[in-house]
N, C-alpha and C positions, 0 to 999 in steps of 0.2 A: 755270480760274477764270472768270466770266460776264466778259462782254467792258466796257471799262472807257472814259469819253470819253477823247480826246487831253489830252495836257500843255497845262494853261491856256496861252497865248498861239501855242500853236502853230498854224497854218493847216491844219486837215485835208485842203484840196485837193490831191490830187494822186494820181499812180498808183496803182491797186487791182489784183489779178488775180482774176478770179472762176475755179472750176473746177468743171464740172458733169458727172456720169455718169448718165445719165437713165436711165429702167426700159426703155427700148427696146433698152440693150444694145450700142448699135454703137459707141462711142467714149469717150474724156476729152475734152470740149472746154476748151481754156483761152481767157479774154482778158482784155486791158490795157483798162482804163476809169479816165478821167482824170476825179475825182469827190470831191465831200463827203459823199455819200450824199444831196444835193439838188441842187445844180447837178452838169452834165453838160458835161464838156469834151471831148476828144477821147475816139472811139473806135479805143483802138491793135490792137496784131495780135492776130492770132486765128488758131486751130490746132487741128486735133481728130487726137487718135492712137486710130487703132485698137485696138478692145478683141481682144486672141488669140484664136483662135477656141475653145481650150481653158479659158481665164479667164470666157469668155461664157459656157459649158455648164456650168462650176461655178458662175457666179453665179447662173445660171437655177435650177441644182440648189436652190443653197440656197433662194432664194425658193421654191420650192414645200414648203419644211419649214420655214419661218422661223418659224412658228406655234409650233411645239416642237424650234426649234431653240438649243442652250446657244450661249452667247457665245463657251465657250472650245472649241466641236469646233474639232479639227486641222483640218478642211476648211475652217472659216470662217476662222481663223485666218491659214492659208497663203494661201486667196483675199486675205483684205484685205491682208496683208504685199505680194502680188504687184500689187494694186491701187494701193496706195500709191505703190510704186515707178513705175507708171505715171502716177503726178500728178508724181511729184517731176520726172520726165522731162519731161513735157509744160510745167511750170512753167519749168522751165530753158531748153528752147527755144521757146517763146514772147517770154520777156525777150530771148533773145539775137537772134530775128526783128526783135523792135522796136528792137534798138540802145539801149535804157532800161539804165542802170544798176541790179544788182540793188537797191544801197542807194536807188535813186530809188521802188520799190515799197514804198509803206507796208504792205499787208497781202496776204493770201492768203483769198479765201472759198472755203471748200472746204466743197462740199454735200456727197460722200460719194455711196455706193450704196443706193439705199432697198433694203431687202430685205421690209419691211411694214410696212402703213400703216393704222393699225387705230384710228381716232381718237375713236371710240365707246368704244373701251375704254382711253382714253386713253396710245395706244403708237404710236409713229412710230420706225422704227427703219433708220437711216444708219449702214453701216460705213465704216471708212478710218482710218487712224491720223494722226490732227492732228500728235501727238507727232514721231513718224518723218517726216511732211511738214515740218514747221519743222525738225528736225535738218539736212533733206537739203538744203530751200534757203536755210537761215540769214535766214527772214522768220516775223514773226508769222504765225499762221495764226487765223484766226477759223472756228468750225464750228458743229456743234448750233444750226442755225439754227430748227427745228421744234422741240423739244419745250417749250419753256417755253410756246409759242402752245396746246400740245396739252392741257399739263397744268392750262392754266387755262381749259382747257374749247372751245378751239378747235379748228378742223379741221384746221390745222397745211397747211395747201396750200389754195389756190398762192399761194407766196410773191414771185411775177414782177410782179405788177400794179403795185407801186409804181415800178417802174423802167419800166414799159409807160406809166406817168403821165408818166413824165418825158421819154420819148421822141416823146410825142405832144404835150406841152405846149401846142403852135400848131396843131393840128389842129382841122380843125372839127368838132363835137361834132353830136349823139351817134355816138360812132365804137366798133367792138369789135377786139378784138384774140383771135384763136385761135390757141393753141400746141397743137400736133399731135405731143406725144410718145407715149411709151406710154398714154398716158391723154391726154384734149382738155380741155382748160382755157380760159375765155373771160373775159378782161377787159373791161368793159363801163364806158364812160367819159362820163357825160351831161352835158346843156347846164348843169344847175346845179353841174357838180362834183361829180355824185356819182361812185362808183369801186365797182364791184362785179365779183365774180370767183366763180368755181366751175368745180368740175371737169362738163363736159358729157357722159360717158360716154367709151367706149373710143375711143383715138388709133389709133394704129399695132399695139397689141401682138395684138389679136385676129386682124388678119391678116396681119402679123410670122411668129406661130407658124403659123396655118393654109400660109401659103407656106412655111416651111420642113418641115413635116412633108409636105409634098405635092410638093416641085419639089428640097429640099435645100438650096435658097439662103435665107439669113438675113431677106432683107425682098423684098416685090415692087417690083422696080428698073422704076422709071417709072411701075408701075400696069400694067403691060404683061400681066399675069395677070387682073386683075379686070378690063381693058378688053375682053378678049377672050371674056368670061363673060356671063351674064345674072343681074341681081337676082331672087330668088326672094321674090315678095312676100307670100305666106305664111308665110316662116321670118322677114323684115323684122317683120310685123304682131306676130309673136309674142316676138321680141326687143322692139320699143319698148314691149311689155304691161310691161317691169321697173318694180318701182315705185321705182326710184331717180328714174325720171323726172317722177314725180309730186312727188319732196319738194322743198320750199320751200328754196331756197339759205339759207346758207352749206351746202357738201354737196362732199364729195371721194372718191375712187375710190383703191382698190390696182388694183394692174396685172392683178390675176387675178381681179378680182370679176365679169364678165360670161362667164368661162369657163363654169361649169356652165349659166348661162342659155344660152348657144350650145350646148351639146349638147342641152337640154330642148326647144331651136325646132327641131330636127330640121336642125342646119347638117353634120352628118356625112355626111347621105346624098346632100348635092349634089358635082356634079363639080367637081374644084378649081377652075375658071376662074369656074364659077358661084360657089361659095362666097367666093372671091376678091370678085367682084361684089357678093355681097350683104354682108359686110364691111366692102366701101369706102362703099356706100348706108348702110350702119348707123352708120358714125362721121357721115357727113354728116347723117342725119334726127336722130341725138343731138343735136346742134348747133342743128338746127332745133326741135326739142323744149325747148330753153333759151328763146326766145323770149319765152314768156308768162311768165318768172321776170324779165325786163328791164323797166327802167322804161319805155322806147321801143325803136320798132326802129330799130336802128342803120343810119344813112344808110350805110355800106361796113363793110367786115369786113378785115383785116388778119391773114393766115396766117403763122405762123412753124412751125417747128418740122420734124422729118422729114419728116411726113404734106404740106408742101407741094410734095415732089417728086413726089409721087404725082398723077400729072394725071388717075386714074379718079375719086379722092378730091376734087380742084378740080372739075371737070366735077358731081359731084353736089352738091357744097357750092352751086356757083350755080344750081342748079335746087331744090334747100330753101329756101334764103334768101330768094331773091325780093330781091336786092340786090346791087351791085357786090362783087365778089371780089378782093382784089391779094392777093401774097406781099408778104414782107419786104423782098426785092430791090427791089421798086415804090416803097418808099420809100425807099431808100437803105440800110439795113440790110444787115448779114450775118447772114441767117437761121437759118445754124449754129451763129451765136455768142452770138444772145440771152440762154438761158439762162446762160450761164457770163459774161456780163456783168452780167447782172441779179445774181449772186454778188457781182461785184467791186463794185457799187454798194452793195449790202445789207451788205457787210462794210463797209465806209465808214461807214453808218448805224448797225449794231451797236456800232463802236471810239467812236462820239459818244452811245451811249443814245439814238438816235431807234428811233421802232416799225419792226417787219418788217412788220408785218400788224393791219389793222384790224378794225373789226364787220364792215364790208362785203365785207371779202375772204376771211376765215376764220369768222368770226362768232365771235371773241374779244369778251368783256364790252367791252374797252376796247384802246385802241391798244397795241399789248402789244411792247417790244423784244427782244431775246433775242441768241442766239449766245454761243460760250465763247471766250475768246483762249488760244492757247497762244504762249509766246515761246520764239523759238530756243535763248536762253541757260538756258532750263528744260526744254527736252525732253529 
């Protein structure tokens, strides 16, 4: 059922648990946040449970087939069940780590795993069994955060900007937060209170896939492979000619949207290190290509998501943006927990009927609430 406001007279401020499994397929992030969806209190314990390599491979294969995949396909049902068990284990573990009684947690914000994101076709697909998660944890579960936005004509992404704005409510503006997961997205906070967000281009996805194919490792740890190579400017020029960069926001991407373009640009003719260097530079220059779409140049950029660990990408960002670049940790944040924290925040908003997305963040026609709730006793 659709999420409903908290019962009248009950203070909605309290602990909420957010959970995120991103398109980088590295693990399930879980984090506790004390919030009512407007105010932020304590940012509590967080952890990441890595995806088993077999499950990662199966989910990656499901993404490849998602356009034509049946919702009851046995391989999908099996992967979804295993993914949900992993979420339940992560939820219990982070509550135990925090020393918070399970009864003190108001709800779980459960994003699930995105298999397909096609907002122009009014379709976005996240898997994960909310009923099973509610039954396993004994907690209300808010899920299906994107569908209402997409159904109303929005992009359905990014959804984290309202949380970024809450984190940076006292920061000097204009400022930008750059999240580098499988896809990159920017949140711009302007001097006049403007809140604008959109996907910038590839984050880690292309580089992760390239690294896996050429080295057998799931990602370029620390950016060492990219740092040992040299970016190919001709390939970069062809990649940056992609029509996505000229599109006016709001706009969003699927993890696989640039794969064909990378092949056509001649990336496969490069040596492994040079290809990695080219993809690291592409991620950074895609962010720079977003600058003309912002109301004004940000004074500084804060980078979160797994891409902040890649020193080659960070170096390219400094070169491409011409502004100070810091990481989430420089702000005192846990950069591995931010998206999970965001879905705790959004769960609290959903339960109060508050908007999860705005015209400036997803292009939805009006501020749009969303999410559906499953109660443990109905699971």
